[in-house]
VMD Tcl script that draws the C-alpha trace (Angstrom):
set ca {
  {7.54 18.06 17.70}
  {5.91 16.88 14.58}
  {4.15 19.75 14.06}
  {7.51 21.83 14.13}
  {8.79 19.04 11.48}
  {5.60 19.88 9.33}
  {5.47 22.95 10.05}
  {9.16 23.40 9.15}
  {9.03 21.06 5.57}
  {5.90 22.97 4.04}
  {7.99 26.97 5.10}
  {11.17 25.39 2.82}
  {8.84 23.61 0.39}
  {7.52 27.13 -0.04}
  {11.48 28.69 -0.52}
  {11.21 25.22 -3.48}
  {8.45 26.38 -5.12}
  {9.08 30.23 -4.96}
  {12.91 29.36 -6.21}
  {11.91 27.21 -8.88}
  {9.72 30.06 -10.26}
  {12.79 32.21 -10.80}
  {14.94 29.65 -12.77}
  {14.53 29.49 -16.94}
  {12.55 26.55 -18.15}
  {15.45 24.54 -19.19}
  {17.28 24.63 -16.14}
  {14.17 24.04 -14.34}
  {13.71 20.84 -15.74}
  {17.50 19.45 -15.69}
  {16.84 20.46 -11.67}
  {14.18 18.39 -11.29}
  {15.50 15.69 -13.15}
  {18.26 16.01 -10.25}
  {15.41 15.90 -7.24}
  {13.46 13.46 -9.36}
  {17.03 11.07 -9.33}
  {17.07 11.75 -5.98}
  {13.58 10.56 -5.15}
  {14.78 7.35 -7.80}
  {17.61 6.47 -6.19}
  {15.88 6.61 -2.23}
  {12.97 5.02 -3.15}
  {15.06 1.93 -4.11}
  {17.90 2.12 -1.56}
  {14.79 1.41 1.23}
  {13.82 -1.65 -1.33}
  {16.77 -3.53 -1.11}
  {18.12 -1.63 -4.91}
  {20.96 -0.38 -6.22}
  {20.40 2.05 -8.88}
  {23.34 3.57 -11.45}
  {22.08 7.87 -11.07}
  {23.75 8.36 -14.40}
  {21.46 6.29 -15.96}
  {18.50 7.31 -14.06}
  {19.55 10.70 -14.86}
  {19.60 9.35 -18.43}
  {16.09 7.89 -18.91}
  {14.87 10.95 -17.30}
  {15.78 13.08 -19.88}
  {14.55 11.15 -22.61}
  {10.95 10.51 -20.65}
  {10.95 14.92 -20.56}
  {12.66 14.93 -24.33}
  {15.72 16.57 -22.95}
  {19.07 15.21 -25.48}
  {21.74 13.92 -24.00}
  {20.68 10.44 -23.32}
  {23.94 8.17 -22.63}
  {23.61 4.75 -23.58}
  {20.77 1.58 -23.07}
  {20.07 2.36 -20.26}
  {18.89 -0.69 -17.93}
  {15.40 -2.33 -16.74}
  {15.03 -1.08 -13.32}
  {16.30 2.52 -13.87}
  {14.22 2.78 -17.22}
  {10.66 1.57 -15.24}
  {11.42 4.12 -12.11}
  {12.19 6.81 -14.59}
  {9.14 6.27 -15.96}
  {6.76 5.77 -13.27}
  {8.10 9.19 -11.90}
  {8.49 11.04 -14.75}
  {4.71 10.10 -15.01}
  {3.94 11.39 -11.66}
  {5.40 14.70 -12.21}
  {2.82 15.30 -15.03}
  {0.21 13.54 -13.27}
  {0.07 14.86 -9.67}
  {-3.45 16.52 -10.45}
  {-5.13 13.89 -11.48}
  {-7.02 11.26 -9.19}
  {-4.64 8.47 -8.37}
  {-6.56 5.26 -10.17}
  {-6.51 1.38 -10.20}
  {-5.31 2.32 -14.37}
  {-2.41 4.77 -12.69}
  {-1.47 2.42 -10.51}
  {-1.28 -1.13 -12.73}
  {1.27 1.27 -14.95}
  {3.19 2.41 -12.17}
  {3.38 -1.07 -10.83}
  {3.81 -2.60 -14.81}
  {6.62 0.04 -14.99}
  {8.24 -0.13 -11.60}
  {8.58 -4.38 -12.38}
  {9.26 -3.73 -15.89}
  {6.05 -6.07 -16.70}
  {7.57 -8.88 -15.35}
  {5.27 -11.54 -14.69}
  {2.42 -9.55 -15.61}
  {0.15 -10.90 -17.70}
  {-3.96 -10.20 -18.21}
  {-6.70 -9.83 -20.22}
  {-8.16 -5.57 -19.21}
  {-7.74 -3.26 -20.73}
  {-8.08 0.76 -19.88}
  {-6.59 3.73 -20.68}
  {-4.18 6.11 -18.55}
  {-5.46 9.21 -18.28}
  {-2.27 11.67 -18.61}
  {0.79 12.17 -20.01}
  {2.40 11.60 -23.24}
  {0.67 8.15 -24.27}
  {-2.52 9.62 -22.54}
  {-4.62 7.73 -25.05}
  {-2.62 4.95 -25.46}
  {-4.55 1.44 -24.21}
  {-3.02 -0.44 -21.37}
  {-3.25 -3.67 -19.94}
  {-5.49 -3.65 -16.01}
  {-4.56 -6.30 -13.25}
  {-8.12 -8.11 -12.26}
  {-10.08 -6.12 -10.13}
  {-9.62 -5.96 -6.67}
  {-12.67 -8.01 -5.92}
  {-11.72 -10.93 -7.77}
  {-8.48 -11.33 -5.53}
}
mol new
graphics top color blue
foreach p $ca { graphics top sphere $p radius 0.5 }
foreach p [lrange $ca 0 end-1] q [lrange $ca 1 end] { graphics top cylinder $p $q radius 0.2 }
display resetview
């Protein structure tokens, strides 16, 4: 049963990838923003948080350098948009402590995060920016 569902998922994924390749770049990016927005809303709903779809999409448009961002976006929508845009841009990178810390910081919007360790996160528009990291796992 699980194998059948997995096979269906893979077939449908191939159809989406094939379809997306034939969409013009700007329309493709709008589709990506729509898909990421849906993922952000579903993820947040699982965590008991309710986000505004328009705010998430506005923040994602900014993340991808598109015009049309509305008024100031709430911290929760901005944080998850940052995290998912980075995941989209850096899917090919190895997951490391720096990347996880960035995602956590963005998702939690930095509340209560204080430390003095810093390492670069090596992907996306801020690739060379040095960011703080949490304590080493062994010290916890």
